[in-house]
KEPAKOL-361176 format. One record per residue (C-alpha): residue number from 0; residue in one letter; x, y, z. Coordinates in nm, 4 decimals. Layout:
# KEPAKOL-361176
[NUM; A; [X; Y; Z]];
...
END
This chain:
# KEPAKOL-361176
[0; X; [2.3201; 7.3498; 12.7474]];
[1; X; [2.4893; 7.5715; 12.9802]];
[2; X; [2.6200; 7.3794; 13.3285]];
[3; X; [2.7366; 7.4907; 13.6356]];
[4; X; [2.9419; 7.3655; 13.8759]];
[5; X; [2.6895; 7.1822; 14.1302]];
[6; X; [2.6067; 7.0010; 13.8467]];
[7; X; [2.2587; 7.1346; 13.7472]];
[8; X; [2.1652; 7.1772; 13.3638]];
[9; X; [1.9366; 7.4207; 13.2566]];
[10; X; [1.7534; 7.3734; 13.5967]];
[11; X; [1.8009; 6.9655; 13.4731]];
[12; X; [2.0319; 6.8385; 13.7755]];
[13; X; [2.3245; 6.6032; 13.5990]];
[14; X; [2.4496; 6.3234; 13.8044]];
[15; X; [2.5288; 6.3804; 14.2283]];
[16; X; [2.4833; 6.0390; 14.2194]];
[17; X; [2.1466; 5.9485; 14.1322]];
[18; X; [1.8020; 6.0576; 14.1647]];
[19; X; [1.7002; 5.8349; 14.4033]];
[20; X; [1.9360; 5.9813; 14.6713]];
[21; X; [1.8011; 6.2886; 14.5661]];
[22; X; [1.4769; 6.1948; 14.6386]];
[23; X; [1.6199; 5.9685; 15.0295]];
[24; X; [1.9168; 6.1290; 15.1000]];
[25; X; [2.2674; 6.0701; 15.1786]];
[26; X; [2.3562; 5.8416; 15.3944]];
[27; X; [2.5916; 5.8822; 15.7115]];
[28; X; [2.8724; 5.6900; 15.5688]];
[29; X; [2.9879; 5.4360; 15.8528]];
[30; X; [3.3984; 5.4337; 15.9728]];
[31; X; [3.6608; 5.3461; 15.7517]];
[32; X; [3.8683; 5.0649; 15.8485]];
[33; X; [4.1047; 5.0955; 16.1744]];
[34; X; [4.4164; 4.9239; 16.0608]];
[35; X; [4.4280; 4.5312; 16.0202]];
[36; X; [4.1713; 4.2779; 16.1358]];
[37; X; [4.0501; 3.9183; 16.0901]];
[38; X; [3.7586; 3.7524; 16.0182]];
[39; X; [3.6156; 3.4749; 15.9249]];
[40; X; [3.4182; 3.5933; 15.5577]];
[41; X; [3.5577; 3.9531; 15.3981]];
[42; X; [3.2719; 4.0810; 15.1638]];
[43; X; [3.3852; 4.3496; 14.8984]];
[44; X; [3.1781; 4.5443; 14.7911]];
[45; X; [2.8703; 4.7213; 14.9427]];
[46; X; [2.6139; 4.6851; 14.7242]];
[47; X; [2.3488; 4.4275; 14.7269]];
[48; X; [2.5344; 4.1344; 14.6349]];
[49; X; [2.7789; 4.2219; 14.9532]];
[50; X; [2.5058; 4.3242; 15.1600]];
[51; X; [2.2193; 4.0128; 15.0804]];
[52; X; [2.5625; 3.7641; 15.1022]];
[53; X; [2.6158; 3.8932; 15.4612]];
[54; X; [2.2507; 3.9407; 15.5374]];
[55; X; [2.2478; 3.4992; 15.4785]];
[56; X; [2.5344; 3.4016; 15.6035]];
[57; X; [2.5200; 3.5879; 15.9235]];
[58; X; [2.1254; 3.4576; 15.9276]];
[59; X; [2.2493; 3.0722; 15.9200]];
[60; X; [2.5547; 3.0856; 16.0710]];
[61; X; [2.5323; 3.3831; 16.3544]];
[62; X; [2.8497; 3.3296; 16.4841]];
[63; X; [3.0256; 3.3809; 16.1474]];
[64; X; [3.2370; 3.7017; 16.1774]];
[65; X; [3.1544; 3.8790; 15.8767]];
[66; X; [3.3121; 4.2270; 15.7759]];
[67; X; [3.1761; 4.4187; 15.4564]];
[68; X; [3.4262; 4.6927; 15.2988]];
[69; X; [3.2596; 4.9569; 15.0602]];
[70; X; [3.4911; 5.1506; 14.8616]];
[71; X; [3.2428; 5.4796; 14.9595]];
[72; X; [2.9278; 5.3742; 15.1205]];
[73; X; [2.6824; 5.1097; 15.0369]];
[74; X; [2.4452; 5.1143; 14.7395]];
[75; X; [2.7167; 5.3900; 14.5971]];
[76; X; [2.7827; 5.1592; 14.2425]];
[77; X; [2.4897; 5.0215; 14.1222]];
[78; X; [2.2675; 4.9590; 14.3689]];
[79; X; [2.2015; 5.2845; 14.4258]];
[80; X; [2.1993; 5.4214; 14.0308]];
[81; X; [1.9620; 5.1406; 13.9043]];
[82; X; [1.6455; 5.1597; 13.7207]];
[83; X; [1.4525; 4.9706; 14.0172]];
[84; X; [1.3394; 4.6674; 13.7985]];
[85; X; [1.3053; 4.3581; 14.0768]];
[86; X; [1.2364; 4.1198; 13.7774]];
[87; X; [1.3214; 3.7370; 13.7012]];
[88; X; [1.5947; 3.7735; 13.4081]];
[89; X; [1.8974; 3.6747; 13.3752]];
[90; X; [2.2202; 3.6746; 13.2353]];
[91; X; [2.3618; 3.4384; 12.9996]];
[92; X; [1.9972; 3.1703; 13.0123]];
[93; X; [2.0051; 3.0241; 12.7169]];
[94; X; [2.3927; 2.9559; 12.7034]];
[95; X; [2.3642; 2.7566; 12.9940]];
[96; X; [2.0619; 2.5274; 12.8017]];
[97; X; [2.3680; 2.4636; 12.5431]];
[98; X; [2.6052; 2.4257; 12.7940]];
[99; X; [2.3999; 2.1977; 13.0913]];
[100; X; [2.0786; 2.1314; 12.9077]];
[101; X; [1.7600; 2.2397; 12.8927]];
[102; X; [1.6464; 2.1562; 13.2370]];
[103; X; [1.9317; 2.3225; 13.3691]];
[104; X; [1.8214; 2.5925; 13.2965]];
[105; X; [1.4687; 2.6220; 13.3564]];
[106; X; [1.5779; 2.4837; 13.7063]];
[107; X; [1.8194; 2.8915; 13.7126]];
[108; X; [1.4847; 3.0397; 13.6130]];
[109; X; [1.2196; 2.9268; 13.8511]];
[110; X; [1.5420; 3.0360; 14.0569]];
[111; X; [1.4934; 3.3682; 13.9548]];
[112; X; [1.0786; 3.3863; 13.9126]];
[113; X; [1.1621; 3.2974; 14.2821]];
[114; X; [1.4145; 3.5268; 14.4103]];
[115; X; [1.1091; 3.8587; 14.3451]];
[116; X; [0.9059; 3.6707; 14.5829]];
[117; X; [1.1861; 3.6550; 14.8533]];
[118; X; [1.3649; 3.9533; 14.8236]];
[119; X; [0.9882; 4.0948; 14.8534]];
[120; X; [0.8972; 3.8826; 15.1684]];
[121; X; [1.2591; 3.9655; 15.3440]];
[122; X; [1.2044; 4.3485; 15.3104]];
[123; X; [0.8421; 4.3071; 15.4711]];
[124; X; [1.0060; 4.1003; 15.7518]];
[125; X; [1.2907; 4.3321; 15.8084]];
[126; X; [1.0437; 4.5745; 15.7894]];
[127; X; [1.1617; 4.8921; 15.6350]];
[128; X; [0.9690; 5.0786; 15.3312]];
[129; X; [1.1876; 5.0083; 15.0313]];
[130; X; [0.9462; 5.1321; 14.7972]];
[131; X; [0.7837; 4.8407; 14.6868]];
[132; X; [0.4880; 4.7589; 14.4229]];
[133; X; [0.4435; 4.4274; 14.2768]];
[134; X; [0.2606; 4.4656; 13.9623]];
[135; X; [0.4997; 4.2587; 13.7662]];
[136; X; [0.7089; 4.3349; 13.3844]];
[137; X; [0.5311; 4.4342; 13.0375]];
[138; X; [0.7026; 4.4648; 12.7657]];
[139; X; [0.5870; 4.6316; 12.4936]];
[140; X; [0.6689; 4.6038; 12.0921]];
[141; X; [0.6140; 4.9425; 11.8461]];
[142; X; [0.7352; 4.8744; 11.5010]];
[143; X; [0.6422; 4.5123; 11.3247]];
[144; X; [0.9624; 4.3697; 11.3719]];
[145; X; [0.9602; 4.4160; 11.7127]];
[146; X; [0.6263; 4.2304; 11.7451]];
[147; X; [0.7875; 3.9686; 11.5856]];
[148; X; [1.0745; 3.9811; 11.8049]];
[149; X; [0.8442; 4.0472; 12.1004]];
[150; X; [0.6266; 3.6318; 11.9900]];
[151; X; [0.9301; 3.4632; 11.9338]];
[152; X; [1.0530; 3.6044; 12.3271]];
[153; X; [0.7387; 3.5137; 12.4989]];
[154; X; [0.7563; 3.1895; 12.3590]];
[155; X; [1.0463; 3.1898; 12.4997]];
[156; X; [0.9655; 3.2697; 12.8104]];
[157; X; [0.7304; 2.9539; 12.7960]];
[158; X; [0.9622; 2.7097; 12.6727]];
[159; X; [1.1779; 2.7919; 13.0174]];
[160; X; [0.8511; 2.7353; 13.2248]];
[161; X; [0.7123; 3.0977; 13.2736]];
[162; X; [0.3757; 2.9181; 13.1812]];
[163; X; [0.1714; 3.2655; 13.4251]];
[164; X; [0.3280; 3.4867; 13.1370]];
[165; X; [0.0207; 3.6634; 12.9141]];
[166; X; [0.0833; 3.7530; 12.5692]];
[167; X; [-0.1861; 4.1515; 12.5109]];
[168; X; [-0.2270; 4.3210; 12.1407]];
[169; X; [-0.2597; 4.6847; 12.1344]];
[170; X; [-0.6136; 4.7283; 12.2548]];
[171; X; [-0.5375; 4.4660; 12.5866]];
[172; X; [-0.2295; 4.6485; 12.5436]];
[173; X; [-0.3299; 5.0066; 12.5867]];
[174; X; [-0.5593; 4.9088; 12.9337]];
[175; X; [-0.2695; 4.8701; 13.0797]];
[176; X; [-0.0927; 5.1794; 12.9273]];
[177; X; [-0.1167; 5.3601; 12.6833]];
[178; X; [0.2174; 5.3524; 12.4614]];
[179; X; [0.2347; 5.5389; 12.1381]];
[180; X; [0.2255; 5.3331; 11.8687]];
[181; X; [0.2499; 5.0438; 12.0638]];
[182; X; [0.1184; 4.7051; 11.8773]];
[183; X; [0.1465; 4.4310; 12.1589]];
[184; X; [0.3108; 4.3550; 12.4801]];
[185; X; [0.4305; 4.0619; 12.7145]];
[186; X; [0.3561; 4.0569; 13.0628]];
[187; X; [0.5077; 3.8101; 13.3372]];
[188; X; [0.3765; 3.8820; 13.7239]];
[189; X; [0.7216; 3.8269; 13.8486]];
[190; X; [0.8395; 4.1847; 13.8649]];
[191; X; [0.8604; 4.4904; 14.0750]];
[192; X; [0.8840; 4.8224; 14.1126]];
[193; X; [1.1275; 4.9152; 14.4132]];
[194; X; [1.3005; 5.2368; 14.4886]];
[195; X; [1.6524; 5.1382; 14.5360]];
[196; X; [1.7857; 5.3242; 14.7865]];
[197; X; [1.5249; 5.2810; 15.0085]];
[198; X; [1.6139; 4.8964; 14.9455]];
[199; X; [2.0111; 4.9128; 14.9760]];
[200; X; [1.9801; 5.1350; 15.2899]];
[201; X; [1.7151; 4.9591; 15.4890]];
[202; X; [1.9392; 4.6422; 15.3854]];
[203; X; [2.2521; 4.7786; 15.4942]];
[204; X; [2.1126; 4.8985; 15.8107]];
[205; X; [1.9727; 4.4663; 15.9128]];
[206; X; [2.2783; 4.4200; 15.8245]];
[207; X; [2.4338; 4.6216; 16.0379]];
[208; X; [2.1879; 4.5388; 16.3148]];
[209; X; [2.2529; 4.1224; 16.2525]];
[210; X; [2.6183; 4.2155; 16.3909]];
[211; X; [2.8254; 4.2278; 16.0240]];
[212; X; [3.1009; 4.4669; 16.0959]];
[213; X; [3.0385; 4.7509; 15.7601]];
[214; X; [3.3512; 4.9511; 15.6337]];
[215; X; [3.2772; 5.2839; 15.4573]];
[216; X; [3.5661; 5.4586; 15.2553]];
[217; X; [3.7413; 5.2166; 15.2916]];
[218; X; [3.8279; 5.0599; 14.8959]];
[219; X; [4.0190; 4.7776; 14.7855]];
[220; X; [4.3062; 4.7707; 14.6102]];
[221; X; [4.3477; 4.4053; 14.5703]];
[222; X; [4.1806; 4.0555; 14.6726]];
[223; X; [4.4662; 3.8009; 14.7450]];
[224; X; [4.3413; 3.4470; 14.9074]];
[225; X; [4.2701; 3.4890; 15.2480]];
[226; X; [4.3350; 3.7881; 15.2777]];
[227; X; [4.1350; 4.1897; 15.1114]];
[228; X; [4.4416; 4.5128; 15.1322]];
[229; X; [4.3695; 4.8636; 15.1838]];
[230; X; [4.5034; 5.1552; 15.2361]];
[231; X; [4.4426; 5.1428; 15.5606]];
[232; X; [4.5312; 4.7748; 15.6328]];
[233; X; [4.4586; 4.3587; 15.5536]];
[234; X; [4.1270; 4.2131; 15.6275]];
[235; X; [4.2854; 3.8673; 15.6514]];
[236; X; [3.9833; 3.5720; 15.6193]];
[237; X; [3.9373; 3.2493; 15.5293]];
[238; X; [3.6675; 3.3629; 15.2523]];
[239; X; [3.7040; 3.6646; 15.0522]];
[240; X; [3.4532; 3.7162; 14.8175]];
[241; X; [3.4186; 3.9710; 14.6212]];
[242; X; [3.1093; 4.1657; 14.5319]];
[243; X; [3.2338; 4.4834; 14.3503]];
[244; X; [3.0111; 4.4105; 13.9433]];
[245; X; [3.1056; 4.7152; 13.7914]];
[246; X; [3.3623; 4.8589; 14.0020]];
[247; X; [3.5452; 4.4906; 13.9691]];
[248; X; [3.7922; 4.6457; 13.6627]];
[249; X; [3.9698; 4.8932; 13.9377]];
[250; X; [4.1488; 4.5890; 14.1202]];
[251; X; [4.4872; 4.4941; 14.0335]];
[252; X; [4.4204; 4.2122; 13.7940]];
[253; X; [4.0164; 4.2552; 13.6843]];
[254; X; [4.0586; 4.5022; 13.4589]];
[255; X; [3.9701; 4.2993; 13.1740]];
[256; X; [3.7554; 4.0289; 13.4296]];
[257; X; [3.4204; 4.2542; 13.3706]];
[258; X; [3.3629; 4.5032; 13.0979]];
[259; X; [3.1987; 4.8158; 13.2959]];
[260; X; [2.8931; 4.9818; 13.1131]];
[261; X; [2.7282; 5.2698; 13.1784]];
[262; X; [2.3393; 5.3226; 13.1659]];
[263; X; [2.1623; 5.6109; 13.2197]];
[264; X; [1.8921; 5.8160; 13.3785]];
[265; X; [1.6329; 6.0820; 13.3666]];
[266; X; [1.3464; 6.1426; 13.6319]];
[267; X; [1.0199; 6.3884; 13.5574]];
[268; X; [0.9257; 6.5810; 13.7042]];
[269; X; [0.5999; 6.4982; 13.9650]];
[270; X; [0.3239; 6.3961; 13.6851]];
[271; X; [-0.0439; 6.5791; 13.7787]];
[272; X; [-0.3617; 6.3772; 13.7971]];
[273; X; [-0.3993; 6.5043; 13.4266]];
[274; X; [-0.1283; 6.3446; 13.2736]];
[275; X; [-0.1656; 6.0103; 13.4797]];
[276; X; [-0.4810; 6.0089; 13.3409]];
[277; X; [-0.3443; 6.0586; 12.9612]];
[278; X; [-0.0821; 5.8000; 13.0019]];
[279; X; [-0.2678; 5.5354; 13.2074]];
[280; X; [-0.0755; 5.2888; 13.3919]];
[281; X; [-0.2484; 5.2323; 13.6877]];
[282; X; [-0.0738; 4.9019; 13.7706]];
[283; X; [0.2533; 5.0577; 13.7929]];
[284; X; [0.4473; 4.7917; 13.6097]];
[285; X; [0.8294; 4.8525; 13.5906]];
[286; X; [0.8322; 4.8861; 13.1768]];
[287; X; [1.0577; 4.7854; 12.8987]];
[288; X; [1.0804; 4.7830; 12.5059]];
[289; X; [1.1434; 4.5322; 12.2912]];
[290; X; [1.3802; 4.7745; 12.0302]];
[291; X; [1.8160; 4.6346; 12.0484]];
[292; X; [1.8822; 5.0048; 12.1806]];
[293; X; [1.5821; 4.8941; 12.4839]];
[294; X; [1.4844; 5.1924; 12.7479]];
[295; X; [1.3143; 5.0776; 13.0938]];
[296; X; [1.1379; 5.2643; 13.3081]];
[297; X; [0.9271; 5.3135; 13.5958]];
[298; X; [0.6200; 5.5095; 13.7778]];
[299; X; [0.7858; 5.6230; 14.0826]];
[300; X; [0.6879; 5.5985; 14.4582]];
[301; X; [0.6462; 5.9889; 14.4108]];
[302; X; [0.4165; 5.9993; 14.0393]];
[303; X; [0.7494; 6.0417; 13.8101]];
[304; X; [0.8442; 5.8430; 13.5324]];
[305; X; [1.1905; 5.7107; 13.5777]];
[306; X; [1.2857; 5.6357; 13.2606]];
[307; X; [1.7015; 5.4925; 13.1213]];
[308; X; [1.8386; 5.3039; 12.8175]];
[309; X; [2.2341; 5.3277; 12.6550]];
[310; X; [2.4125; 5.6355; 12.6898]];
[311; X; [2.7893; 5.6261; 12.5905]];
[312; X; [2.7466; 5.2342; 12.6838]];
[313; X; [3.1636; 5.2275; 12.7709]];
[314; X; [3.4717; 5.4597; 12.8282]];
[315; X; [3.7998; 5.3681; 12.7363]];
[316; X; [4.0054; 5.2268; 12.9718]];
[317; X; [3.6683; 5.0911; 13.1700]];
[318; X; [3.6625; 5.3770; 13.3219]];
[319; X; [3.3922; 5.4668; 13.5864]];
[320; X; [3.1480; 5.7967; 13.5696]];
[321; X; [3.2349; 6.0616; 13.8394]];
[322; X; [2.9253; 6.0453; 14.0683]];
[323; X; [2.6487; 5.9708; 13.8449]];
[324; X; [2.7111; 6.2367; 13.5765]];
[325; X; [2.6004; 6.1992; 13.2657]];
[326; X; [2.6150; 6.2869; 12.8552]];
[327; X; [2.4376; 6.6241; 12.7947]];
[328; X; [2.3456; 6.4255; 12.4560]];
[329; X; [2.2169; 6.1192; 12.6276]];
[330; X; [1.9966; 6.2712; 12.8647]];
[331; X; [1.7975; 6.4737; 12.5458]];
[332; X; [1.7582; 6.1656; 12.3532]];
[333; X; [1.6329; 5.9646; 12.6667]];
[334; X; [1.3827; 6.2405; 12.7090]];
[335; X; [1.3350; 6.1444; 12.3071]];
[336; X; [1.2513; 5.8371; 12.4533]];
[337; X; [0.9789; 5.9322; 12.6554]];
[338; X; [0.8040; 6.1709; 12.4272]];
[339; X; [0.8474; 5.9317; 12.1992]];
[340; X; [0.6188; 5.6921; 12.4372]];
[341; X; [0.4326; 5.8895; 12.5444]];
[342; X; [0.3244; 6.2123; 12.3265]];
[343; X; [0.0939; 6.4233; 12.6176]];
[344; X; [0.4139; 6.5035; 12.8234]];
[345; X; [0.5696; 6.6890; 12.5246]];
[346; X; [0.5883; 6.9663; 12.7697]];
[347; X; [0.7126; 6.7986; 13.1211]];
[348; X; [1.0504; 6.8397; 13.2803]];
[349; X; [1.3396; 6.6628; 13.3253]];
[350; X; [1.4922; 6.6987; 13.6435]];
[351; X; [1.7017; 6.4594; 13.6851]];
[352; X; [2.0080; 6.3254; 13.4845]];
[353; X; [2.2725; 6.0617; 13.5852]];
[354; X; [2.4512; 5.7672; 13.4847]];
[355; X; [2.5182; 5.4136; 13.6483]];
[356; X; [2.7724; 5.0901; 13.6435]];
[357; X; [2.7040; 4.7541; 13.5379]];
[358; X; [2.9045; 4.4581; 13.5277]];
[359; X; [2.9277; 4.2459; 13.1338]];
[360; X; [3.1479; 3.9394; 13.1502]];
[361; X; [3.2249; 3.8913; 12.7839]];
[362; X; [2.9402; 3.5713; 12.7805]];
[363; X; [2.7117; 3.8459; 12.8631]];
[364; X; [2.6633; 3.5470; 13.1697]];
[365; X; [2.6083; 3.6263; 13.5143]];
[366; X; [2.7687; 3.3848; 13.7488]];
[367; X; [2.8994; 3.2605; 14.0769]];
[368; X; [3.1740; 3.0912; 14.2021]];
[369; X; [3.3709; 2.9737; 14.5500]];
[370; X; [3.7449; 2.8725; 14.4478]];
[371; X; [3.8044; 2.5584; 14.6867]];
[372; X; [4.1593; 2.5659; 14.7201]];
[373; X; [4.1781; 2.9317; 14.7910]];
[374; X; [3.8732; 3.0590; 14.9735]];
[375; X; [3.8163; 3.3539; 14.7031]];
[376; X; [3.4594; 3.3901; 14.5711]];
[377; X; [3.2450; 3.6227; 14.3457]];
[378; X; [2.9738; 3.6720; 14.1918]];
[379; X; [2.7766; 3.9091; 13.9623]];
[380; X; [2.8383; 3.9775; 13.5743]];
[381; X; [2.3990; 4.0746; 13.6072]];
[382; X; [2.3893; 4.2672; 13.2595]];
[383; X; [2.1415; 4.5401; 13.3808]];
[384; X; [1.9610; 4.2918; 13.5866]];
[385; X; [2.0361; 4.2662; 13.9103]];
[386; X; [1.8139; 4.4434; 14.1470]];
[387; X; [1.7079; 4.0714; 14.1858]];
[388; X; [1.9855; 3.8626; 14.0807]];
[389; X; [2.1966; 3.9787; 14.3327]];
[390; X; [2.0111; 3.8208; 14.5868]];
[391; X; [2.0119; 3.4743; 14.4506]];
[392; X; [2.3854; 3.5006; 14.3866]];
[393; X; [2.4292; 3.5968; 14.7182]];
[394; X; [2.1757; 3.3337; 14.8699]];
[395; X; [2.4009; 3.0833; 14.6693]];
[396; X; [2.7075; 3.2155; 14.7864]];
[397; X; [2.6052; 3.1814; 15.1440]];
[398; X; [2.5153; 2.8213; 15.0319]];
[399; X; [2.8835; 2.7521; 14.8920]];
[400; X; [3.0267; 2.8978; 15.1589]];
[401; X; [2.8635; 2.6321; 15.4297]];
[402; X; [2.9246; 2.3728; 15.1884]];
[403; X; [3.2634; 2.3994; 15.1094]];
[404; X; [3.3099; 2.5026; 15.5311]];
[405; X; [3.1205; 2.2017; 15.6568]];
[406; X; [2.8107; 2.2784; 15.8037]];
[407; X; [2.6022; 2.2194; 15.4615]];
[408; X; [2.5218; 1.9767; 15.2466]];
[409; X; [2.5096; 2.0511; 14.9028]];
[410; X; [2.1016; 2.2248; 14.7745]];
[411; X; [1.9511; 2.3177; 14.4939]];
[412; X; [2.1289; 2.6632; 14.4050]];
[413; X; [2.4745; 2.5206; 14.4489]];
[414; X; [2.3668; 2.3082; 14.1685]];
[415; X; [2.2837; 2.5613; 13.9407]];
[416; X; [2.3984; 2.5688; 13.6001]];
[417; X; [2.6015; 2.9579; 13.6821]];
[418; X; [2.8390; 2.7781; 13.9498]];
[419; X; [3.1568; 2.8045; 13.8913]];
[420; X; [3.1120; 2.9059; 13.5447]];
[421; X; [3.4774; 3.0311; 13.3393]];
[422; X; [3.4553; 3.3203; 13.1389]];
[423; X; [3.7549; 3.4420; 12.8698]];
[424; X; [3.8976; 3.8282; 12.9297]];
[425; X; [3.8296; 4.0827; 12.7486]];
[426; X; [4.0682; 4.2183; 12.4277]];
[427; X; [4.2663; 4.4566; 12.5357]];
[428; X; [4.2470; 4.8613; 12.4493]];
[429; X; [4.1732; 4.9658; 12.1939]];
[430; X; [3.9281; 4.6992; 12.0684]];
[431; X; [3.7564; 4.6744; 12.3488]];
[432; X; [3.6694; 5.0026; 12.3267]];
[433; X; [3.6643; 5.0442; 11.9556]];
[434; X; [3.4085; 4.7185; 11.9580]];
[435; X; [3.1595; 4.8081; 12.2630]];
[436; X; [3.0654; 5.1125; 12.0614]];
[437; X; [3.0616; 4.9897; 11.7290]];
[438; X; [2.8525; 4.7522; 11.9520]];
[439; X; [2.6020; 5.0233; 12.0257]];
[440; X; [2.6148; 5.2099; 11.7101]];
[441; X; [2.5013; 4.9293; 11.5391]];
[442; X; [2.2235; 4.8463; 11.7474]];
[443; X; [2.1063; 5.1706; 11.7301]];
[444; X; [2.1150; 5.1867; 11.3554]];
[445; X; [1.9062; 4.9013; 11.3118]];
[446; X; [1.6228; 5.0353; 11.5715]];
[447; X; [1.6040; 5.3297; 11.3344]];
[448; X; [1.6183; 5.0831; 11.0404]];
[449; X; [1.3514; 4.9212; 11.1624]];
[450; X; [1.1580; 5.1821; 11.2237]];
[451; X; [1.1758; 5.3743; 10.8939]];
[452; X; [1.0603; 5.0844; 10.6903]];
[453; X; [0.8320; 4.9267; 10.9151]];
[454; X; [0.9282; 4.5722; 10.7649]];
[455; X; [0.8065; 4.2889; 10.9795]];
[456; X; [1.1673; 4.1188; 11.0355]];
[457; X; [1.4646; 4.2539; 11.2461]];
[458; X; [1.7614; 4.4618; 11.1285]];
[459; X; [2.0284; 4.1665; 11.0333]];
[460; X; [2.2727; 4.5033; 11.2155]];
[461; X; [2.1257; 4.3922; 11.5309]];
[462; X; [2.2621; 4.0003; 11.4643]];
[463; X; [2.5880; 4.1437; 11.3540]];
[464; X; [2.6200; 4.3611; 11.6679]];
[465; X; [2.4963; 4.0472; 11.8740]];
[466; X; [2.7854; 3.8431; 11.7226]];
[467; X; [3.0588; 4.1272; 11.7671]];
[468; X; [2.9129; 4.0943; 12.1634]];
[469; X; [2.9029; 3.7243; 12.2127]];
[470; X; [2.6320; 3.7149; 12.2924]];
[471; X; [2.5232; 3.4458; 12.0488]];
END
């Protein structure tokens, strides 16, 4: 395949940040920081976490002077590149159950269930279009080993109080969506499809309308107690909140804090009515599977399929991509997954391919923290489930700031088990590059073995990869 300087490869747009920006347009960039400044709260990062934090803080305490600093423009990172899954998954729940007890993890899960509804409510209240369709999440199994994992997964979710989840066989699954070879599925109502860029643009506009000062094209090079340092000046504030997710490694002293993982996505051309009839999917559920190297997909507002998975998951030295460009072989592999799921779409063109960046802690646990001694706070490590988790994290940061400043007492959110969680740093290079690349190669090998052998149990290779990853 040949490429051009414009990022178009054999008719496929590669990068350009994401399909979502190609669809909705790039935003007009706001002014950078004009010099040294002061605020009550400075938020570093203009993605979902930073914007939701500013939104809820300003709503709760309109007198607060809040500044958001963003290195490019709001939504440039994962918030503008993700799969549009607004769902109730939260990274680290099982570990929190071990550390704090099962009931604490149940409270965290219930808060995540409610968060899906909270995002839908807030979008409706602010009156902007985010392409929301609340059809839940359907996760399918296509091999005996995947079916065994699906049943275990379903039972596990029920054990955390999700009583409205449903388990389907092959026929019931096909009635929802016709995935080739699907032998079962699990569906939860706690999920919705969103248009990621419409969501982040609408949220940024709502935050600005509340009186929050958003400064774009303003990279923060260092975060210290009481100040955020940029090339254009320093913003001083009693509270400095780091909401940088997959770009955290670029900050001074944070290279090994969270590992930037690089999932990739493709978007097809719009499907015809006949093609949709062959696929089904009238409920527009967010769609995933039970493979170790899993996929995730949505039926977009304009009738395409946007599908993602792991590409080249990690770049040496915690580097991030260039405006969302991804590897050609990754786009090809994702197209193979698409056609494997939906053989009737073998002739459908892929029109866009891109990569995102998400943050992965060493123990794969999402966290929210405010250090009362320094005023430094942070939230992230969502491991790919950040569209909803960022909202819960933001409301938790709001409550922690208000608790510390004496505006509010303890709340249900400040008592969640992920608050204040500490985790060790990632290994230095080249160990983390070798480990992550080896881990995902092992997951892919486990998927191949399960498909070829058609055995009912999960491959032992996957358990090895889990141990290497630190997931268990």
